[in-house]
C-alpha positions in Angstrom: 90.1 59.5 -34.3 90.9 57.4 -37.3 93.1 54.4 -36.4 96.2 54.1 -38.4 96.1 51.0 -40.7 92.4 51.1 -41.4 92.8 53.2 -44.5 90.0 55.2 -46.1 87.5 52.5 -45.3 87.7 53.5 -41.6 85.3 56.3 -42.3 82.8 54.4 -44.2 80.4 54.6 -41.4 80.1 58.4 -41.8 79.5 58.0 -45.5 76.8 55.4 -45.3 73.8 56.3 -47.6 70.5 56.3 -46.0 67.3 56.1 -48.1 64.8 58.7 -47.2 63.2 57.7 -43.8 65.6 54.7 -43.4 67.6 56.2 -40.5 64.3 56.6 -38.5 63.3 53.1 -39.5 66.5 51.7 -38.3 66.4 53.5 -35.0 62.8 52.4 -34.6 63.7 48.7 -35.2 66.7 48.9 -32.9 64.5 50.5 -30.1 61.9 47.8 -30.6 64.6 45.1 -30.3 66.0 46.8 -27.3 62.7 46.8 -25.6 62.2 43.2 -26.1 65.6 41.7 -25.3 67.5 44.3 -23.0 66.0 42.8 -20.0 67.3 40.9 -16.9 65.1 38.0 -18.0 67.7 37.2 -20.7 70.9 37.5 -18.5 71.0 33.7 -18.1 72.4 33.5 -21.7 75.2 35.9 -20.9 78.4 35.7 -18.8 77.4 39.1 -17.5 75.1 37.2 -15.0 78.1 36.3 -12.8 78.9 40.0 -12.3 75.3 40.7 -11.1 75.9 38.2 -8.4 78.2 40.7 -6.4 76.8 44.0 -5.0 80.3 45.4 -4.3 81.9 47.1 -7.2 85.4 45.9 -6.2 84.1 42.3 -6.8 82.1 43.4 -9.9 85.1 44.5 -11.7 87.3 41.4 -10.9 84.4 39.0 -11.9 83.6 41.2 -15.0 87.2 40.8 -16.3 87.3 37.1 -15.6 84.0 36.5 -17.2 84.8 38.7 -20.2 88.3 37.1 -20.7 86.7 33.7 -20.8 83.8 34.5 -23.1 84.7 32.5 -26.1 83.3 29.2 -27.2 80.2 27.4 -26.2 78.0 29.3 -23.9 77.5 26.4 -21.5 81.3 25.7 -21.3 81.9 29.5 -20.8 79.6 29.6 -17.9 81.1 26.4 -16.4 84.6 27.8 -16.6 83.8 31.1 -15.0 81.9 29.1 -12.1 85.0 27.1 -11.6 87.3 30.1 -11.3 85.0 31.9 -8.9 84.7 28.7 -6.7 88.5 28.7 -6.5 88.6 32.3 -5.3 86.6 31.4 -2.1 83.5 33.6 -2.7 85.2 36.9 -2.3 87.1 37.7 -5.5 88.5 41.1 -4.9 89.6 40.3 -1.3 91.1 37.1 -2.4 93.2 38.7 -5.1 94.3 41.5 -2.7 95.4 38.9 0.0 96.8 36.0 -1.9 100.5 36.0 -2.7 101.3 35.4 -6.5 102.5 31.9 -6.0 99.3 30.8 -4.2 97.3 32.3 -7.0 98.9 30.0 -9.6 98.6 27.1 -7.2 94.8 27.7 -6.7 94.3 27.6 -10.5 96.1 24.4 -11.0 94.3 22.1 -13.4 92.1 24.8 -14.8 91.5 24.7 -18.6 89.0 26.6 -20.9 89.7 25.6 -24.4 93.3 27.0 -25.1 93.4 29.0 -21.8 95.3 27.0 -19.2 96.1 27.4 -15.5 99.3 29.4 -16.3 97.4 31.8 -18.6 94.7 32.4 -16.2 97.2 32.8 -13.3 99.0 35.4 -15.3 95.8 37.4 -15.7 94.8 37.2 -12.1 98.3 38.1 -10.8 98.4 41.1 -13.1 95.0 42.1 -11.8 96.0 41.6 -8.3 99.2 43.8 -8.6 97.1 46.6 -10.3 94.6 46.5 -7.5 97.2 46.7 -4.9 99.0 49.5 -6.6 96.1 51.6 -7.8 93.3 50.6 -5.5 91.2 49.1 -8.2 91.2 48.3 -11.9 88.8 51.2 -12.4 91.1 53.8 -10.8 94.0 52.5 -12.9 91.7 53.1 -16.0 90.9 56.5 -14.8 94.6 57.3 -14.2 95.5 56.4 -17.7 92.6 57.9 -19.5 93.1 61.0 -21.8 90.5 63.0 -23.6 89.7 61.3 -27.0 86.7 60.2 -29.1 86.8 56.6 -27.6 88.6 54.5 -25.1 91.0 52.5 -27.3 94.1 54.3 -26.3 93.2 54.1 -22.7 92.6 50.5 -23.0 95.9 49.8 -24.9 97.7 51.5 -21.8 95.5 49.5 -19.3 96.1 46.3 -20.9 99.9 47.0 -21.0 100.0 47.4 -17.2 97.9 44.1 -16.7 100.1 42.3 -19.2 103.3 42.7 -17.1 102.6 39.4 -15.6 101.6 37.6 -18.6 104.9 36.7 -20.0 104.2 32.9 -19.9 101.1 32.6 -21.8 98.3 34.8 -20.7 98.7 37.6 -23.1 95.9 36.2 -25.4 93.3 37.0 -22.7 93.9 40.7 -23.0 93.9 41.9 -26.6 95.6 45.2 -27.5 93.3 47.6 -29.5 96.5 49.1 -31.1 97.1 45.7 -33.0 93.8 45.9 -35.0 92.3 43.3 -33.0 88.4 43.5 -32.7 89.0 43.1 -28.9 85.4 41.8 -28.5 86.0 40.6 -24.9 87.9 43.7 -23.8 85.2 46.1 -25.3 82.5 43.9 -23.7 84.2 44.2 -20.3 84.4 48.1 -20.8 80.7 48.1 -21.7 79.8 46.3 -18.4 82.0 48.7 -16.3 81.0 52.0 -17.9 77.4 51.7 -19.0 74.7 51.6 -16.3 71.2 50.4 -16.7 69.2 47.3 -16.0 71.7 45.1 -17.7 75.1 46.9 -17.4 76.1 47.5 -13.9 78.4 50.5 -14.6 80.4 50.2 -11.4 83.1 52.6 -12.9 81.0 55.6 -12.2 81.6 59.0 -13.9 83.0 57.6 -17.2 81.4 58.5 -20.5 79.6 55.6 -22.4 79.6 57.7 -25.6 83.3 56.7 -26.0 82.7 52.9 -25.9 83.4 50.7 -29.0 81.1 47.9 -29.9 82.2 44.4 -28.9 82.4 42.9 -32.3 81.3 39.2 -32.2 79.9 37.0 -35.1 76.3 38.1 -34.3 77.2 41.8 -34.4 79.3 41.5 -37.5 76.6 39.5 -39.4 74.0 42.3 -38.5 76.4 45.1 -39.5 77.2 43.5 -42.9 73.3 43.1 -43.6 72.7 46.7 -42.3 75.6 48.1 -44.4 77.3 49.5 -41.4 80.6 48.2 -42.7 82.3 46.9 -45.9 85.1 45.0 -44.1 85.6 41.4 -45.0 86.9 40.4 -41.6 85.7 41.4 -38.1 88.8 43.3 -37.1 89.5 46.4 -35.2 88.8 48.6 -38.3 85.5 46.9 -38.6 84.6 47.5 -35.0 85.6 51.1 -35.6 83.4 51.4 -38.8 80.4 49.9 -37.0 80.6 52.0 -33.9 80.8 55.1 -36.1 77.4 54.3 -37.5 75.9 53.4 -34.1 77.3 56.7 -32.9 75.4 58.5 -35.7 72.2 56.8 -34.5 72.9 57.3 -30.7 75.8 59.7 -30.1 75.3 59.4 -26.3 75.3 55.5 -26.2 76.8 53.8 -29.4 76.8 50.4 -27.7 73.3 50.6 -26.4 72.0 47.8 -28.7 74.8 45.3 -28.3 73.2 43.0 -25.7 69.9 43.1 -27.5 71.3 42.5 -31.0 73.2 39.4 -29.8 70.3 37.7 -28.0 68.2 36.5 -31.0 71.2 34.6 -32.6 72.2 33.1 -29.2 68.7 32.2 -28.1 67.0 31.4 -31.3 69.5 31.0 -34.0 68.3 34.1 -35.9 70.4 35.4 -38.7 69.9 38.8 -40.4 70.2 37.8 -44.1 71.7 40.1 -46.7 69.5 43.3 -46.3 69.0 45.7 -43.4 66.4 44.0 -41.2 64.2 47.0 -41.2 63.7 46.6 -44.8 63.1 42.8 -44.9 59.8 41.2 -45.4 61.1 37.9 -43.7 60.5 37.4 -40.0 62.7 39.3 -37.7 63.6 38.5 -34.1 60.7 40.6 -33.0 58.1 38.4 -34.4 59.8 35.1 -35.3 
């Protein structure tokens, strides 16, 4: 499905010209990167580490949405803020949300701040989550109830965000971006990846959903790679850019277009690597595989 507002550039991914043998070279390079970085040894550099602390899927989805929603800014500060929220939830996040009255949720978050997210914004998010869990059984069941057949999950996520935002009238709406507004929705797509994919990194606690419908979480690392790799012509990392980039990844891996997301972001986060201006599989300069 082509998103209204993206124009003809929304299909640029399907028209990317590959030199002879280049598609195979790209896939080989990505698989090598995946083998090196898509490992639990690197989870300490990612907020996903907090999800892995909890074996219960009910806790995993709650912790996942909190962690993804706060995943902006300095990595150390992000992790400290997530730790702070989980400490306030008394060690059992899902049970705490189900059993805590709305007023007590806001009271428990008093004094919290993560950059421009304050206690009210966080409280709005948590109350919206709590109400959805009480009504639908879990965040995942709400997602399934809203899902309709489509190429990807953008419309489902728009409806899902709409339900959770009902409690966010006072300042928490920025924590849940809307795909319909052409936002890159990096944190929302990150959360969806964690919940729907299942392997050594992604817990996949929303069983039975199709990872081929996921959209790439577009951060600065992925956007820089995609520009160098000629996966997009977009100037800004917006929703249309995320769509274009996902289209190319879907050509390479129709079953799993976000397979390389975690691995592609590690070299920049861990080593400060930048991909340059050419596809990295064509570069003679050092790559994250041998730098």
